[in-house]
N, C-alpha and C positions, 0 to 999 in steps of 0.2 A: 440592176439587182443581181444579175448572173455573176459579175465579178466579185461582188460581195460574198456570195455563197462560193465562189471558187476558191477563196481563201481558206474556208474552212475545210474543204475538199483537199486541197493542197497540204493542210496541216495535218488531216487525217491520213493522207498518203505518205507524208514523211514520216509519221509516228509508226506506221505499218512498216516501213523500211527499216527504221531504227529498231523494231522489235524483232525482225527476222536476221540483221546484220549486225555483228558486234562492231559498233563504231566509236565507242567510248575509248578514251586512253587514259593512263595514269598521269595526274597532274599534282602539283603542291598548292593546296588552298589553306591558309591560316595554319600553316605548319603541319597539315595533314595531307596523306596520299589519298586522293579521291579520284573517282571516274568522272570523266567530263567529255563531252562531244568536241570534237576538233573545230577549229575556227572555220574551216571552208564548210563544213555541214551545217554549222551555226548560222552563217551567212546565207547559205542556199536557202534554209528554211524560211528566213526572214525576206529574202529577195522579191517575191510578189508583192509585199507591202511597199518596198522601196519603188518598184516599178509603178504601181497604182499612184502613188505620191507625187511621182514625176509626171505622170500623163494625165492626171485627174482633169476634169473640166472645171466650170466655174461653180466649185463647191465651197460654201461657207466664205472666208475671207480671201479666197483665191485671186479674185479680180483686184482686190485692193494691194495684194503683195505684188501682183504683176505690175500694175501701174506705178507703185513706188519704186521697184527695182528698174523699170524701163525710164524712168524719169531721173534716174540717179546718174551724176556726171561720169564720163570715162576717165578723165584725166586726174592725176593726183592734186594738182593745183585747184581745179575747179570742185574736186571733192571736199578739200579742206574748208573752202567757203561754204560748201553745202552743209558740212557737218555742223557748222555754227547755228545754222538754222534748224538743226534737229534738237527738239525740246527734251527728249526722253529716250533711254535705252540705245545710247548711241553705239554700244558695243556690237548689235546686231547690224547696224548701217555699216560700220567698219568691215564686218564679216562679209556682207552682200557686196560691198564694193570690191573685196579681193576675189570673191567668186566671179564678178563681172569681168575682171581682168583676164579670167581663164576661159569662160564660156561666152564671153559678150553678152549680147541681147537675147539669147536664147533661153527663154523661161523655162522650158521643159528640163533643160541642163540645170539651170538653177535650182528649180524645185528638187531635181535628182539628187544633186550635191547636198542640199539641205537634209533631205530624207537620208542620204547615205551616212552623213555625219551623226545624225540623230540615231540611227540604226545601230551603227557601230558602237556607240556609247551605251546603248540599251544592252546589246548583245555582250559586251564586255562584263558587265554585271551580272546579267541573267546566266550566261553559261558558267560563269566563275562560281556562283554562290548557290547554284542548284543543279542536281543531277536530273531534275525534271524539267528540262529546259523547254521542251516542245508544249508540254502542258501550260508552262508559264507564258509562252507566246500565245497560245490559245486563249488564255484568260485576257491576256492584253488586247488581242482581237475582238473576242467575244463580249468584252466589256464596251467596244467601240471606241477605246482610247485611241486607237491608230487613226480613226477618222476624226474625233474631235482635235487631235494635237498634231499628228503628221500631215493632215489634210487641211486644218484650219488654224489653230493657234500655234504656228510654227514658231513664231518669235519667243514666245513664253517656253514652249517646249524645248527650244534650244538651251535655254536656262535650266529647265528641269533635268535634261539629259547630262548637262555639264555637271551639276550638282551631284546627281545620281552616280556618275563616274568617280565620284571621290568617296563612295561608301567604304573603301578599305581605311581611310583617314578616320571616319566616323566609328568604325570598329575599333581601330587602334587607338582612339582617343588623341589623334594627332591634330590638335585644334588649330595651330598656326597654319599649316599647309590648307587645312580644310577652309579656314577663313579666306585665304586667299583664292581659293576656288570659288567659293561662294561670292566673293567681291566680284570676281571676273563674270561670273553668270548674272550678277545683279546689273551688269553693265548691258546685258542683253534684256533682261526683265527685272524691275526692281522687287518683284515678290519674291526672287530668291532668297532675300534677306529673312524670309520667314523660316527658313531652315535653320537658323542659329538657335531660337529657342527651342525648335522641334528636336534637334539633334541633343540638346541637353536633357529634355524630357525623356527621350527614348534611352538614355543610358541606364544600365542597371538590369535586374531581373524583370521578367515580364510581369506586368501588372503589380509594379511597385507602388510605393505611397505617392510619388510624382505622377504617375498616370491617373491614379484615383483622384488626386487633387485636380488633375485637368478635366477629368469627367464631371467633377463637382462644378467646376467653373463653366463647363458647357451647359449643364442643367440649369444653373443659376442665370446664365445669359439667356436661354430659352424661356425661362419662367419670367424674367424681366427683359423682354426683347425690347421694348421701347428704350429702356435705359441703356441697353447695349448698342442699338443704333445711334443713340444720340452721342455715347463715348467713342463709337468708330468714326462718327463724322468729325468730331472734335480731333481725334488722332491723326486724321488724313488731311486736316485742314491746310497743312503747310507742304504737302506733298503733290506729285503729279495725279494722285487719286482723289483729289479734293471733291470732285463731284460724285463719287461712287454712290453715296446714299441717295442723293437726291435724283440721280439718273435711273437707278432701279426702281424708285419709287414712280416716277414719272412714266417709266416704259411699263408699269404694271407688271414688272417681273415678280412672279409669284413663287420663285424659288426652286431648288432642284426637286425633281419629281421624287415622290416617296418611294417608288420602285428602284430607281436608281441608287437612293441612299441606302436602301436594304441590301442591294447586290454588292454595294462597295463596303458595307459593315459585316459581310459573312466571314471574313477572315478573323476580325476581331471577336465577333460573337462567338465563333467556334472556339478560339483561343481561350475565351471566359470558361466556356463549357470543359475544355480540356486542360486549364490552366495548371493543374497539379501535375499532369503529365509533362507539360511544357517546362514547369519550373524544375522537376526531377532530372530532366535531360541535362540542364545546365549549359546549353548550347548559346555562346554570345550572340551568333548570328540570329538564331531563332528568337532569342529574347528582344533583340533589337528590332526585328521585324515585326513582332507582336505588338510592341510599344509604339511602333510607327502606324500599324494599323489601327490602333487605338486612337492616336491622333487624327487619322484619316477619317475615322466614324464620327468623331466629334466635330470636325469642321465640315463634314457633310451634313450632320444634323443641324448645325448653325445656318448652313447655306439653304436648308429646306425652309426655314422660317425667314428668311432675309432675301437673298439674290442667288439665282443660279448662275447669272451671266457673270457676277463679280466674285462673290465670296465661293461659289461653286467651282472656280477655277483654282483655287488654292490648294485643295487637297492632293492634286496630281502629283506635287513634291513629294508627298509620303505614300500615297495609295499604290505605287509601284512595288513597294515592298510587301505589300499584302497579297500580290500573286505568289512570290516566292513562299510566303507564309502558307497560303492556302493548299499549294501543291506538297509542301511538307506535311500539313496536318492530314491530307488525304492519305499520305503513305506511312505516317507513323502513329496516328491517333485511332484508326480503325483496325479490327482485328484482321489478321491475314486473310482468312478466307472471305472477308468483306471489302477488301480493297478494290478489286476489280468492279464490284457492284457500285462502290462509290464513286470511282472514276467515270462509270457509264452515267451514274446520275447526275454527275458534275457536267459531263459534256452535254447531256440532254437539257439540263436546266438553263445552263449559260447559251446554248444554241438558241434556245426559246427566247431568252433575254435579247440575244443578239437580233433576231427576227423583228421582235417588237420595236427596238431602237432603230433598225432600218426602216421601219414604216414611219418613225417619227421624223428622220432625217429626210425622208422622200418628200415631206410637207415644206421644207425649205428650199 
């Protein structure tokens, strides 16, 4: 438990240093001159997460990943035969094989490389698109996303971070290179294809007609959840996820917890309250993050009524944008004299959520 508390203390310490020393430098982002933390500091802030991910014990799926990695052939010829037997997401197997050529059978180094790649891709977007980098990393940690994904579902999170790194293509509507990145990510985890419709829905002003239609579809899906699960089962029949519906029902998976859905919905809820301010700003990044947060909220609501194990894993592709949005909302939607109070409240509330989730993780 102490190491998980240390992460929050470390981020607080880094925030204290950043408040006392001018570390930010001028950079060009989306054609504008903005102040951003240098790369070395951004990586330093994230370093304990990488270290913990590399040296973790048998947390979540760790043992399964270790066994799969150690059983993987060392030679190219043997690997070519081995790859034929891999039924899904071969891109990750290729990636792991090349890591093995560098670090051998050392699983600590293997997890370190995976965590480092994921961290670099996350940092690239977080530091580029928000001046509130430390707060965004805090939200990523306090939500326990770093545990759920960098310690557990690392194959899918590789796909998530690959797509996340292509945010620039999403904002500039460069769909051809974006499609290439999504297809690459889908070789790591097929769920990456979900981002194709998500990106299209998220384009345009915050809370536009497309997002309202999306919300209406979510509400109808919840109202007619039996019909929704039947349609989902039919849609997945010819895919690698053919048994998703039957599996989560047989496992008595009662969906994502209400508390978790509420916390992941906070950016979208606040954006609705302050939608006039957001629409007045006309910032393409803020609009995009707002609409992504709406999609995240919708997917989490569906997962609450279906499966936390399967459906609850999908929103991670879009929920990362919620952290950028929430940090922006705190600094731009409150009155100046209330910003520090709002930041303090955010830290307290999310730290309590973090503590509750740690207790949940201790049960596994």
